PyMOL Python script that loads the backbone (N, CA, C, O; Angstrom):
from pymol import cmd

cmd.read_pdbstr("""\
ATOM      1  N   UNK A   1      13.678  -3.874   8.538  1.00  0.00           N
ATOM      2  CA  UNK A   1      13.091  -5.172   8.967  1.00  0.00           C
ATOM      3  C   UNK A   1      12.547  -4.289  10.783  1.00  0.00           C
ATOM      4  O   UNK A   1      13.114  -3.404  11.423  1.00  0.00           O
ATOM      5  N   UNK A   2      11.414  -4.971  11.027  1.00  0.00           N
ATOM      6  CA  UNK A   2      10.704  -4.710  11.943  1.00  0.00           C
ATOM      7  C   UNK A   2      11.451  -5.570  13.074  1.00  0.00           C
ATOM      8  O   UNK A   2      11.695  -6.736  12.762  1.00  0.00           O
ATOM      9  N   UNK A   3      11.824  -5.157  14.291  1.00  0.00           N
ATOM     10  CA  UNK A   3      12.308  -6.220  15.398  1.00  0.00           C
ATOM     11  C   UNK A   3      11.112  -6.382  16.191  1.00  0.00           C
ATOM     12  O   UNK A   3      10.137  -5.643  16.326  1.00  0.00           O
ATOM     13  N   UNK A   4      11.448  -7.717  16.780  1.00  0.00           N
ATOM     14  CA  UNK A   4      10.138  -8.349  17.685  1.00  0.00           C
ATOM     15  C   UNK A   4      10.500  -7.786  18.700  1.00  0.00           C
ATOM     16  O   UNK A   4      11.609  -7.262  18.591  1.00  0.00           O
ATOM     17  N   UNK A   5       9.814  -7.633  20.047  1.00  0.00           N
ATOM     18  CA  UNK A   5       9.937  -6.570  21.277  1.00  0.00           C
ATOM     19  C   UNK A   5       9.254  -7.978  22.022  1.00  0.00           C
ATOM     20  O   UNK A   5       8.538  -8.794  21.442  1.00  0.00           O
ATOM     21  N   UNK A   6       9.616  -8.021  23.255  1.00  0.00           N
ATOM     22  CA  UNK A   6       9.344  -9.283  24.014  1.00  0.00           C
ATOM     23  C   UNK A   6       8.354  -8.629  25.026  1.00  0.00           C
ATOM     24  O   UNK A   6       8.660  -7.743  25.825  1.00  0.00           O
ATOM     25  N   UNK A   7       7.074  -9.216  24.871  1.00  0.00           N
ATOM     26  CA  UNK A   7       6.012  -8.905  25.436  1.00  0.00           C
ATOM     27  C   UNK A   7       5.661  -8.325  26.667  1.00  0.00           C
ATOM     28  O   UNK A   7       4.613  -7.774  27.004  1.00  0.00           O
ATOM     29  N   UNK A   8       7.216  -8.637  27.590  1.00  0.00           N
ATOM     30  CA  UNK A   8       7.205  -7.916  28.886  1.00  0.00           C
ATOM     31  C   UNK A   8       7.472  -6.637  29.283  1.00  0.00           C
ATOM     32  O   UNK A   8       7.186  -6.063  30.334  1.00  0.00           O
ATOM     33  N   UNK A   9       8.176  -6.186  28.112  1.00  0.00           N
ATOM     34  CA  UNK A   9       8.571  -4.621  27.845  1.00  0.00           C
ATOM     35  C   UNK A   9       7.237  -3.975  27.543  1.00  0.00           C
ATOM     36  O   UNK A   9       6.944  -2.880  28.024  1.00  0.00           O
ATOM     37  N   UNK A  10       6.331  -4.737  26.649  1.00  0.00           N
ATOM     38  CA  UNK A  10       5.254  -3.435  26.303  1.00  0.00           C
ATOM     39  C   UNK A  10       3.851  -3.826  26.714  1.00  0.00           C
ATOM     40  O   UNK A  10       2.857  -3.149  26.451  1.00  0.00           O
ATOM     41  N   UNK A  11       3.845  -5.166  27.493  1.00  0.00           N
ATOM     42  CA  UNK A  11       2.328  -5.386  27.951  1.00  0.00           C
ATOM     43  C   UNK A  11       2.315  -5.491  29.599  1.00  0.00           C
ATOM     44  O   UNK A  11       3.363  -5.214  30.181  1.00  0.00           O
ATOM     45  N   UNK A  12       1.268  -5.847  30.292  1.00  0.00           N
ATOM     46  CA  UNK A  12       1.206  -5.323  32.100  1.00  0.00           C
ATOM     47  C   UNK A  12       0.889  -7.031  31.818  1.00  0.00           C
ATOM     48  O   UNK A  12       0.260  -7.598  30.924  1.00  0.00           O
ATOM     49  N   UNK A  13       1.646  -7.548  33.031  1.00  0.00           N
ATOM     50  CA  UNK A  13       1.564  -9.219  33.650  1.00  0.00           C
ATOM     51  C   UNK A  13       0.316  -9.696  33.339  1.00  0.00           C
ATOM     52  O   UNK A  13       0.289 -10.794  32.783  1.00  0.00           O
ATOM     53  N   UNK A  14      -0.811  -9.094  33.579  1.00  0.00           N
ATOM     54  CA  UNK A  14      -1.933  -9.517  34.055  1.00  0.00           C
ATOM     55  C   UNK A  14      -2.080 -10.114  32.371  1.00  0.00           C
ATOM     56  O   UNK A  14      -2.286 -11.297  32.101  1.00  0.00           O
ATOM     57  N   UNK A  15      -1.947  -9.166  31.493  1.00  0.00           N
ATOM     58  CA  UNK A  15      -2.702  -9.253  29.824  1.00  0.00           C
ATOM     59  C   UNK A  15      -1.564 -10.502  29.436  1.00  0.00           C
ATOM     60  O   UNK A  15      -1.998 -11.419  28.738  1.00  0.00           O
ATOM     61  N   UNK A  16      -0.503 -10.538  29.758  1.00  0.00           N
ATOM     62  CA  UNK A  16       0.496 -11.503  29.507  1.00  0.00           C
ATOM     63  C   UNK A  16      -0.011 -12.777  30.192  1.00  0.00           C
ATOM     64  O   UNK A  16       0.631 -13.777  29.869  1.00  0.00           O
ATOM     65  N   UNK A  17      -0.856 -12.948  30.928  1.00  0.00           N
ATOM     66  CA  UNK A  17      -1.111 -14.191  31.532  1.00  0.00           C
ATOM     67  C   UNK A  17      -2.013 -14.642  30.634  1.00  0.00           C
ATOM     68  O   UNK A  17      -1.962 -15.621  29.889  1.00  0.00           O
ATOM     69  N   UNK A  18      -3.047 -13.620  30.824  1.00  0.00           N
ATOM     70  CA  UNK A  18      -4.296 -13.855  30.018  1.00  0.00           C
ATOM     71  C   UNK A  18      -3.973 -14.880  28.534  1.00  0.00           C
ATOM     72  O   UNK A  18      -4.528 -15.948  28.278  1.00  0.00           O
ATOM     73  N   UNK A  19      -2.905 -14.167  27.694  1.00  0.00           N
ATOM     74  CA  UNK A  19      -2.549 -14.427  26.603  1.00  0.00           C
ATOM     75  C   UNK A  19      -2.196 -15.330  26.434  1.00  0.00           C
ATOM     76  O   UNK A  19      -2.357 -15.681  25.266  1.00  0.00           O
ATOM     77  N   UNK A  20      -1.617 -16.180  27.190  1.00  0.00           N
ATOM     78  CA  UNK A  20      -0.883 -17.431  27.642  1.00  0.00           C
ATOM     79  C   UNK A  20      -1.793 -18.508  27.649  1.00  0.00           C
ATOM     80  O   UNK A  20      -1.430 -19.624  27.276  1.00  0.00           O
ATOM     81  N   UNK A  21      -3.156 -18.242  28.109  1.00  0.00           N
ATOM     82  CA  UNK A  21      -3.903 -19.229  28.183  1.00  0.00           C
ATOM     83  C   UNK A  21      -4.313 -19.972  26.630  1.00  0.00           C
ATOM     84  O   UNK A  21      -4.546 -21.168  26.454  1.00  0.00           O
ATOM     85  N   UNK A  22      -4.320 -19.043  25.748  1.00  0.00           N
ATOM     86  CA  UNK A  22      -4.348 -19.231  24.778  1.00  0.00           C
ATOM     87  C   UNK A  22      -3.338 -19.943  23.479  1.00  0.00           C
ATOM     88  O   UNK A  22      -3.587 -20.694  22.536  1.00  0.00           O
ATOM     89  N   UNK A  23      -2.052 -19.247  24.012  1.00  0.00           N
ATOM     90  CA  UNK A  23      -1.081 -19.422  23.938  1.00  0.00           C
ATOM     91  C   UNK A  23       0.272 -19.353  24.088  1.00  0.00           C
ATOM     92  O   UNK A  23       0.560 -18.244  24.538  1.00  0.00           O
ATOM     93  N   UNK A  24       1.371 -20.135  23.891  1.00  0.00           N
ATOM     94  CA  UNK A  24       2.589 -20.194  25.221  1.00  0.00           C
ATOM     95  C   UNK A  24       3.521 -20.504  23.888  1.00  0.00           C
ATOM     96  O   UNK A  24       3.195 -21.217  22.939  1.00  0.00           O
ATOM     97  N   UNK A  25       4.641 -19.855  24.044  1.00  0.00           N
ATOM     98  CA  UNK A  25       6.042 -20.408  23.476  1.00  0.00           C
ATOM     99  C   UNK A  25       5.580 -20.223  21.801  1.00  0.00           C
ATOM    100  O   UNK A  25       5.722 -21.370  21.377  1.00  0.00           O
ATOM    101  N   UNK A  26       5.226 -19.591  20.941  1.00  0.00           N
ATOM    102  CA  UNK A  26       4.965 -19.204  20.025  1.00  0.00           C
ATOM    103  C   UNK A  26       5.343 -17.605  19.444  1.00  0.00           C
ATOM    104  O   UNK A  26       5.267 -16.749  20.325  1.00  0.00           O
ATOM    105  N   UNK A  27       5.627 -17.249  18.459  1.00  0.00           N
ATOM    106  CA  UNK A  27       5.505 -15.972  17.963  1.00  0.00           C
ATOM    107  C   UNK A  27       4.074 -15.407  17.322  1.00  0.00           C
ATOM    108  O   UNK A  27       3.590 -15.646  16.216  1.00  0.00           O
ATOM    109  N   UNK A  28       3.691 -14.777  18.141  1.00  0.00           N
ATOM    110  CA  UNK A  28       2.602 -14.088  18.059  1.00  0.00           C
ATOM    111  C   UNK A  28       2.230 -12.549  17.221  1.00  0.00           C
ATOM    112  O   UNK A  28       2.397 -11.436  17.720  1.00  0.00           O
ATOM    113  N   UNK A  29       1.760 -12.797  16.012  1.00  0.00           N
ATOM    114  CA  UNK A  29       1.560 -11.449  15.577  1.00  0.00           C
ATOM    115  C   UNK A  29       0.484 -10.828  15.710  1.00  0.00           C
ATOM    116  O   UNK A  29      -0.538 -11.431  15.381  1.00  0.00           O
ATOM    117  N   UNK A  30       0.336  -9.055  16.372  1.00  0.00           N
ATOM    118  CA  UNK A  30      -0.460  -8.390  16.617  1.00  0.00           C
ATOM    119  C   UNK A  30      -1.033  -7.880  15.746  1.00  0.00           C
ATOM    120  O   UNK A  30      -0.094  -7.096  15.612  1.00  0.00           O
ATOM    121  N   UNK A  31      -1.776  -7.537  14.923  1.00  0.00           N
ATOM    122  CA  UNK A  31      -1.789  -6.020  13.519  1.00  0.00           C
ATOM    123  C   UNK A  31      -2.375  -4.852  14.231  1.00  0.00           C
ATOM    124  O   UNK A  31      -2.972  -4.934  15.304  1.00  0.00           O
ATOM    125  N   UNK A  32      -2.212  -4.019  13.717  1.00  0.00           N
ATOM    126  CA  UNK A  32      -2.731  -2.842  13.775  1.00  0.00           C
ATOM    127  C   UNK A  32      -4.157  -2.629  13.653  1.00  0.00           C
ATOM    128  O   UNK A  32      -4.782  -2.966  12.648  1.00  0.00           O
ATOM    129  N   UNK A  33      -4.692  -2.063  14.683  1.00  0.00           N
ATOM    130  CA  UNK A  33      -6.277  -2.032  14.518  1.00  0.00           C
ATOM    131  C   UNK A  33      -6.703  -0.863  13.186  1.00  0.00           C
ATOM    132  O   UNK A  33      -7.662  -1.079  12.445  1.00  0.00           O
ATOM    133  N   UNK A  34      -6.053   0.037  13.090  1.00  0.00           N
ATOM    134  CA  UNK A  34      -6.387   1.305  12.136  1.00  0.00           C
ATOM    135  C   UNK A  34      -4.943   1.298  11.483  1.00  0.00           C
ATOM    136  O   UNK A  34      -3.872   1.291  12.090  1.00  0.00           O
ATOM    137  N   UNK A  35      -5.110   1.301  10.347  1.00  0.00           N
ATOM    138  CA  UNK A  35      -4.080   1.446   8.951  1.00  0.00           C
ATOM    139  C   UNK A  35      -3.929   2.212   8.201  1.00  0.00           C
ATOM    140  O   UNK A  35      -4.964   2.467   7.585  1.00  0.00           O
ATOM    141  N   UNK A  36      -2.798   2.949   7.810  1.00  0.00           N
ATOM    142  CA  UNK A  36      -2.946   4.204   6.398  1.00  0.00           C
ATOM    143  C   UNK A  36      -3.294   3.423   5.598  1.00  0.00           C
ATOM    144  O   UNK A  36      -3.441   2.201   5.594  1.00  0.00           O
ATOM    145  N   UNK A  37      -3.484   4.573   4.571  1.00  0.00           N
ATOM    146  CA  UNK A  37      -4.291   3.755   3.588  1.00  0.00           C
ATOM    147  C   UNK A  37      -2.978   3.337   2.395  1.00  0.00           C
ATOM    148  O   UNK A  37      -1.877   3.834   2.629  1.00  0.00           O
ATOM    149  N   UNK A  38      -3.112   2.509   1.252  1.00  0.00           N
ATOM    150  CA  UNK A  38      -2.146   2.433   0.908  1.00  0.00           C
ATOM    151  C   UNK A  38      -1.142   2.693  -0.090  1.00  0.00           C
ATOM    152  O   UNK A  38      -1.360   2.365  -1.256  1.00  0.00           O
ATOM    153  N   UNK A  39       0.062   3.315   0.286  1.00  0.00           N
ATOM    154  CA  UNK A  39       0.925   4.210  -0.238  1.00  0.00           C
ATOM    155  C   UNK A  39       0.853   5.418   0.442  1.00  0.00           C
ATOM    156  O   UNK A  39       1.471   6.363  -0.049  1.00  0.00           O
ATOM    157  N   UNK A  40       0.283   5.570   1.378  1.00  0.00           N
ATOM    158  CA  UNK A  40      -0.021   6.768   2.265  1.00  0.00           C
ATOM    159  C   UNK A  40       1.549   7.486   2.669  1.00  0.00           C
ATOM    160  O   UNK A  40       1.956   8.614   2.392  1.00  0.00           O
ATOM    161  N   UNK A  41       2.247   6.354   3.439  1.00  0.00           N
ATOM    162  CA  UNK A  41       3.418   6.493   4.430  1.00  0.00           C
ATOM    163  C   UNK A  41       4.334   6.628   2.942  1.00  0.00           C
ATOM    164  O   UNK A  41       4.765   7.773   2.804  1.00  0.00           O
ATOM    165  N   UNK A  42       4.617   5.920   2.094  1.00  0.00           N
ATOM    166  CA  UNK A  42       5.924   5.423   1.291  1.00  0.00           C
ATOM    167  C   UNK A  42       5.532   7.023   0.254  1.00  0.00           C
ATOM    168  O   UNK A  42       6.480   7.702  -0.142  1.00  0.00           O
ATOM    169  N   UNK A  43       4.616   7.285   0.051  1.00  0.00           N
ATOM    170  CA  UNK A  43       4.357   8.710  -1.022  1.00  0.00           C
ATOM    171  C   UNK A  43       3.980   8.191  -2.437  1.00  0.00           C
ATOM    172  O   UNK A  43       3.854   8.707  -3.547  1.00  0.00           O
ATOM    173  N   UNK A  44       3.814   6.509  -1.730  1.00  0.00           N
ATOM    174  CA  UNK A  44       3.636   5.970  -3.767  1.00  0.00           C
ATOM    175  C   UNK A  44       2.292   6.470  -4.472  1.00  0.00           C
ATOM    176  O   UNK A  44       2.015   6.819  -5.619  1.00  0.00           O
ATOM    177  N   UNK A  45       1.545   6.344  -3.217  1.00  0.00           N
ATOM    178  CA  UNK A  45       0.304   7.019  -3.788  1.00  0.00           C
ATOM    179  C   UNK A  45      -0.195   8.259  -4.623  1.00  0.00           C
ATOM    180  O   UNK A  45      -0.938   8.304  -5.603  1.00  0.00           O
ATOM    181  N   UNK A  46       0.504   9.329  -3.863  1.00  0.00           N
ATOM    182  CA  UNK A  46       0.804  10.444  -4.773  1.00  0.00           C
ATOM    183  C   UNK A  46       1.560  10.764  -6.121  1.00  0.00           C
ATOM    184  O   UNK A  46       1.303  11.654  -6.932  1.00  0.00           O
ATOM    185  N   UNK A  47       2.545   9.826  -6.154  1.00  0.00           N
ATOM    186  CA  UNK A  47       3.713   9.586  -7.570  1.00  0.00           C
ATOM    187  C   UNK A  47       2.055   8.987  -8.254  1.00  0.00           C
ATOM    188  O   UNK A  47       1.591   9.483  -9.281  1.00  0.00           O
ATOM    189  N   UNK A  48       1.358   7.899  -7.493  1.00  0.00           N
ATOM    190  CA  UNK A  48       0.794   7.366  -8.933  1.00  0.00           C
ATOM    191  C   UNK A  48      -0.482   8.047  -9.294  1.00  0.00           C
ATOM    192  O   UNK A  48      -1.258   7.663 -10.169  1.00  0.00           O
ATOM    193  N   UNK A  49      -0.650   9.294  -8.388  1.00  0.00           N
ATOM    194  CA  UNK A  49      -1.779   9.809  -8.766  1.00  0.00           C
ATOM    195  C   UNK A  49      -1.075  11.379  -9.632  1.00  0.00           C
ATOM    196  O   UNK A  49      -1.959  11.936 -10.282  1.00  0.00           O
ATOM    197  N   UNK A  50       0.053  11.965  -9.693  1.00  0.00           N
ATOM    198  CA  UNK A  50       0.687  12.275 -10.497  1.00  0.00           C
ATOM    199  C   UNK A  50       0.765  12.248 -12.029  1.00  0.00           C
ATOM    200  O   UNK A  50       0.478  12.937 -13.008  1.00  0.00           O
ATOM    201  N   UNK A  51       1.452  10.772 -11.607  1.00  0.00           N
ATOM    202  CA  UNK A  51       1.636  10.152 -13.055  1.00  0.00           C
ATOM    203  C   UNK A  51      -0.023   9.826 -13.796  1.00  0.00           C
ATOM    204  O   UNK A  51      -0.201  10.231 -14.945  1.00  0.00           O
ATOM    205  N   UNK A  52      -0.722   9.378 -13.354  1.00  0.00           N
ATOM    206  CA  UNK A  52      -2.032   9.298 -13.696  1.00  0.00           C
ATOM    207  C   UNK A  52      -2.846  10.521 -14.537  1.00  0.00           C
ATOM    208  O   UNK A  52      -3.568  10.462 -15.533  1.00  0.00           O
ATOM    209  N   UNK A  53      -2.364  11.766 -13.611  1.00  0.00           N
ATOM    210  CA  UNK A  53      -2.665  12.973 -14.435  1.00  0.00           C
ATOM    211  C   UNK A  53      -2.020  13.274 -15.516  1.00  0.00           C
ATOM    212  O   UNK A  53      -2.625  13.449 -16.573  1.00  0.00           O
ATOM    213  N   UNK A  54      -0.956  13.358 -15.436  1.00  0.00           N
ATOM    214  CA  UNK A  54      -0.236  13.425 -17.037  1.00  0.00           C
ATOM    215  C   UNK A  54      -0.163  12.406 -18.135  1.00  0.00           C
ATOM    216  O   UNK A  54       0.347  12.539 -19.247  1.00  0.00           O
ATOM    217  N   UNK A  55      -0.719  11.446 -17.658  1.00  0.00           N
ATOM    218  CA  UNK A  55      -1.356  10.038 -18.625  1.00  0.00           C
ATOM    219  C   UNK A  55      -2.552  11.018 -19.281  1.00  0.00           C
ATOM    220  O   UNK A  55      -2.646  11.447 -20.431  1.00  0.00           O
ATOM    221  N   UNK A  56      -3.215  11.164 -18.406  1.00  0.00           N
ATOM    222  CA  UNK A  56      -4.705  12.065 -18.709  1.00  0.00           C
ATOM    223  C   UNK A  56      -4.189  13.537 -19.699  1.00  0.00           C
ATOM    224  O   UNK A  56      -4.782  14.182 -20.563  1.00  0.00           O
ATOM    225  N   UNK A  57      -3.021  13.645 -19.179  1.00  0.00           N
ATOM    226  CA  UNK A  57      -3.221  15.428 -20.120  1.00  0.00           C
ATOM    227  C   UNK A  57      -1.954  14.849 -21.184  1.00  0.00           C
ATOM    228  O   UNK A  57      -1.519  15.681 -21.979  1.00  0.00           O
ATOM    229  N   UNK A  58      -1.620  14.065 -21.203  1.00  0.00           N
ATOM    230  CA  UNK A  58      -1.121  13.621 -23.030  1.00  0.00           C
ATOM    231  C   UNK A  58      -2.029  13.060 -23.641  1.00  0.00           C
ATOM    232  O   UNK A  58      -2.360  13.467 -24.755  1.00  0.00           O
ATOM    233  N   UNK A  59      -2.598  12.067 -23.085  1.00  0.00           N
ATOM    234  CA  UNK A  59      -4.256  11.701 -24.004  1.00  0.00           C
ATOM    235  C   UNK A  59      -5.135  12.943 -24.717  1.00  0.00           C
ATOM    236  O   UNK A  59      -5.485  13.070 -25.891  1.00  0.00           O
ATOM    237  N   UNK A  60      -5.360  13.823 -23.535  1.00  0.00           N
ATOM    238  CA  UNK A  60      -6.298  14.758 -24.173  1.00  0.00           C
ATOM    239  C   UNK A  60      -5.274  15.460 -25.213  1.00  0.00           C
ATOM    240  O   UNK A  60      -5.568  15.504 -26.407  1.00  0.00           O
ATOM    241  N   UNK A  61      -4.236  15.929 -24.796  1.00  0.00           N
ATOM    242  CA  UNK A  61      -3.420  16.298 -26.024  1.00  0.00           C
ATOM    243  C   UNK A  61      -3.136  15.670 -27.762  1.00  0.00           C
ATOM    244  O   UNK A  61      -2.543  16.258 -28.666  1.00  0.00           O
ATOM    245  N   UNK A  62      -3.687  14.519 -27.792  1.00  0.00           N
ATOM    246  CA  UNK A  62      -3.467  14.064 -28.661  1.00  0.00           C
ATOM    247  C   UNK A  62      -2.396  12.572 -29.046  1.00  0.00           C
ATOM    248  O   UNK A  62      -2.292  11.885 -30.062  1.00  0.00           O
ATOM    249  N   UNK A  63      -1.877  12.531 -27.998  1.00  0.00           N
ATOM    250  CA  UNK A  63      -0.916  11.162 -27.711  1.00  0.00           C
ATOM    251  C   UNK A  63      -1.549   9.973 -27.761  1.00  0.00           C
ATOM    252  O   UNK A  63      -2.445   9.849 -26.926  1.00  0.00           O
ATOM    253  N   UNK A  64      -1.281   8.679 -28.783  1.00  0.00           N
ATOM    254  CA  UNK A  64      -2.209   7.770 -28.587  1.00  0.00           C
ATOM    255  C   UNK A  64      -2.285   6.979 -27.886  1.00  0.00           C
ATOM    256  O   UNK A  64      -1.124   6.570 -27.861  1.00  0.00           O
ATOM    257  N   UNK A  65      -3.028   6.173 -26.986  1.00  0.00           N
ATOM    258  CA  UNK A  65      -2.734   5.137 -26.395  1.00  0.00           C
ATOM    259  C   UNK A  65      -1.989   3.987 -26.518  1.00  0.00           C
ATOM    260  O   UNK A  65      -1.710   3.379 -25.484  1.00  0.00           O
ATOM    261  N   UNK A  66      -1.609   3.567 -27.593  1.00  0.00           N
ATOM    262  CA  UNK A  66      -0.610   2.499 -27.611  1.00  0.00           C
ATOM    263  C   UNK A  66       1.038   3.328 -27.110  1.00  0.00           C
ATOM    264  O   UNK A  66       2.051   2.809 -26.640  1.00  0.00           O
ATOM    265  N   UNK A  67       0.776   4.594 -27.409  1.00  0.00           N
ATOM    266  CA  UNK A  67       2.345   5.079 -27.411  1.00  0.00           C
ATOM    267  C   UNK A  67       2.462   5.389 -25.603  1.00  0.00           C
ATOM    268  O   UNK A  67       3.350   5.151 -24.785  1.00  0.00           O
ATOM    269  N   UNK A  68       1.410   5.882 -25.523  1.00  0.00           N
ATOM    270  CA  UNK A  68       1.381   6.039 -23.674  1.00  0.00           C
ATOM    271  C   UNK A  68       1.992   4.646 -23.051  1.00  0.00           C
ATOM    272  O   UNK A  68       3.044   4.439 -22.446  1.00  0.00           O
ATOM    273  N   UNK A  69       0.999   3.836 -23.407  1.00  0.00           N
ATOM    274  CA  UNK A  69       1.710   2.313 -22.896  1.00  0.00           C
ATOM    275  C   UNK A  69       2.908   1.703 -23.534  1.00  0.00           C
ATOM    276  O   UNK A  69       3.212   0.540 -23.269  1.00  0.00           O
ATOM    277  N   UNK A  70       3.655   2.478 -24.420  1.00  0.00           N
ATOM    278  CA  UNK A  70       5.207   1.920 -24.087  1.00  0.00           C
ATOM    279  C   UNK A  70       5.981   3.119 -23.334  1.00  0.00           C
ATOM    280  O   UNK A  70       6.954   2.813 -22.644  1.00  0.00           O
ATOM    281  N   UNK A  71       5.545   4.635 -23.448  1.00  0.00           N
ATOM    282  CA  UNK A  71       6.191   5.370 -22.674  1.00  0.00           C
ATOM    283  C   UNK A  71       6.154   5.185 -21.057  1.00  0.00           C
ATOM    284  O   UNK A  71       6.958   5.606 -20.225  1.00  0.00           O
ATOM    285  N   UNK A  72       5.138   4.530 -20.902  1.00  0.00           N
ATOM    286  CA  UNK A  72       4.928   4.513 -19.069  1.00  0.00           C
ATOM    287  C   UNK A  72       5.137   3.050 -18.575  1.00  0.00           C
ATOM    288  O   UNK A  72       4.990   2.901 -17.362  1.00  0.00           O
ATOM    289  N   UNK A  73       5.501   1.786 -19.410  1.00  0.00           N
ATOM    290  CA  UNK A  73       6.014   0.576 -19.541  1.00  0.00           C
ATOM    291  C   UNK A  73       4.437  -0.035 -19.181  1.00  0.00           C
ATOM    292  O   UNK A  73       4.308  -1.111 -18.596  1.00  0.00           O
ATOM    293  N   UNK A  74       3.295   0.775 -19.600  1.00  0.00           N
ATOM    294  CA  UNK A  74       1.767  -0.051 -18.975  1.00  0.00           C
ATOM    295  C   UNK A  74       1.210  -0.973 -20.073  1.00  0.00           C
ATOM    296  O   UNK A  74       1.714  -1.038 -21.194  1.00  0.00           O
ATOM    297  N   UNK A  75       0.252  -1.606 -19.719  1.00  0.00           N
ATOM    298  CA  UNK A  75      -0.588  -2.181 -20.910  1.00  0.00           C
ATOM    299  C   UNK A  75      -1.399  -1.105 -21.696  1.00  0.00           C
ATOM    300  O   UNK A  75      -1.740  -0.073 -21.118  1.00  0.00           O
ATOM    301  N   UNK A  76      -1.738  -1.343 -23.105  1.00  0.00           N
ATOM    302  CA  UNK A  76      -3.071  -0.436 -23.043  1.00  0.00           C
ATOM    303  C   UNK A  76      -4.148  -0.023 -22.464  1.00  0.00           C
ATOM    304  O   UNK A  76      -4.695   1.080 -22.470  1.00  0.00           O
ATOM    305  N   UNK A  77      -4.595  -1.720 -21.592  1.00  0.00           N
ATOM    306  CA  UNK A  77      -6.063  -1.582 -20.902  1.00  0.00           C
ATOM    307  C   UNK A  77      -5.995  -1.136 -19.763  1.00  0.00           C
ATOM    308  O   UNK A  77      -7.051  -0.915 -19.168  1.00  0.00           O
ATOM    309  N   UNK A  78      -4.579  -0.841 -19.050  1.00  0.00           N
ATOM    310  CA  UNK A  78      -4.187  -0.045 -18.105  1.00  0.00           C
ATOM    311  C   UNK A  78      -4.153   1.163 -18.468  1.00  0.00           C
ATOM    312  O   UNK A  78      -4.979   1.806 -17.820  1.00  0.00           O
ATOM    313  N   UNK A  79      -3.716   1.648 -19.036  1.00  0.00           N
ATOM    314  CA  UNK A  79      -3.618   3.268 -20.032  1.00  0.00           C
ATOM    315  C   UNK A  79      -5.632   3.576 -20.461  1.00  0.00           C
ATOM    316  O   UNK A  79      -6.121   4.705 -20.514  1.00  0.00           O
ATOM    317  N   UNK A  80      -6.118   2.781 -20.606  1.00  0.00           N
ATOM    318  CA  UNK A  80      -7.567   3.149 -21.106  1.00  0.00           C
ATOM    319  C   UNK A  80      -8.372   3.504 -19.862  1.00  0.00           C
ATOM    320  O   UNK A  80      -9.094   4.482 -19.669  1.00  0.00           O
ATOM    321  N   UNK A  81      -7.974   2.116 -18.782  1.00  0.00           N
ATOM    322  CA  UNK A  81      -8.632   2.229 -17.475  1.00  0.00           C
ATOM    323  C   UNK A  81      -8.617   4.043 -16.650  1.00  0.00           C
ATOM    324  O   UNK A  81      -9.507   4.715 -16.129  1.00  0.00           O
ATOM    325  N   UNK A  82      -7.026   4.303 -16.916  1.00  0.00           N
ATOM    326  CA  UNK A  82      -6.357   5.630 -16.261  1.00  0.00           C
ATOM    327  C   UNK A  82      -7.080   6.820 -17.001  1.00  0.00           C
ATOM    328  O   UNK A  82      -7.504   7.824 -16.429  1.00  0.00           O
ATOM    329  N   UNK A  83      -7.166   6.550 -18.456  1.00  0.00           N
ATOM    330  CA  UNK A  83      -8.218   7.838 -19.264  1.00  0.00           C
ATOM    331  C   UNK A  83      -8.886   7.721 -18.792  1.00  0.00           C
ATOM    332  O   UNK A  83      -8.797   8.288 -17.703  1.00  0.00           O
ATOM    333  N   UNK A  84      -9.793   7.174 -18.959  1.00  0.00           N
ATOM    334  CA  UNK A  84     -11.465   6.598 -19.403  1.00  0.00           C
ATOM    335  C   UNK A  84     -12.258   6.546 -17.946  1.00  0.00           C
ATOM    336  O   UNK A  84     -13.452   6.834 -17.863  1.00  0.00           O
ATOM    337  N   UNK A  85     -11.442   6.139 -16.791  1.00  0.00           N
ATOM    338  CA  UNK A  85     -11.503   6.312 -15.309  1.00  0.00           C
ATOM    339  C   UNK A  85     -11.801   7.175 -14.963  1.00  0.00           C
ATOM    340  O   UNK A  85     -12.918   7.229 -14.448  1.00  0.00           O
ATOM    341  N   UNK A  86     -10.853   8.538 -15.052  1.00  0.00           N
ATOM    342  CA  UNK A  86     -10.931   9.625 -14.885  1.00  0.00           C
ATOM    343  C   UNK A  86     -11.734  10.691 -15.012  1.00  0.00           C
ATOM    344  O   UNK A  86     -11.345  11.803 -14.654  1.00  0.00           O
TER     345      UNK A  86
END
""", "prot")
cmd.dss("prot")
cmd.show_as("cartoon", "prot")
cmd.util.cbc("prot")
cmd.orient("prot")
């Protein structure tokens, strides 16, 4: 869980005064301007890529779509998208 930080600990006083002209006494969320791609920091993207590669390999080896859907707990439509989309 992320913790809030007091603006006075991270921002110059002049900037705080400028912000207070618009908002005062409320929590203000300031988003990052550059974000990492989905799943980059957690490894989820790489896990999904490897899973999809394995699904394609199994399909090419003759495993039917329905069986792959059951094996990976995905819909047949999703398996089709993985197999034919790559």
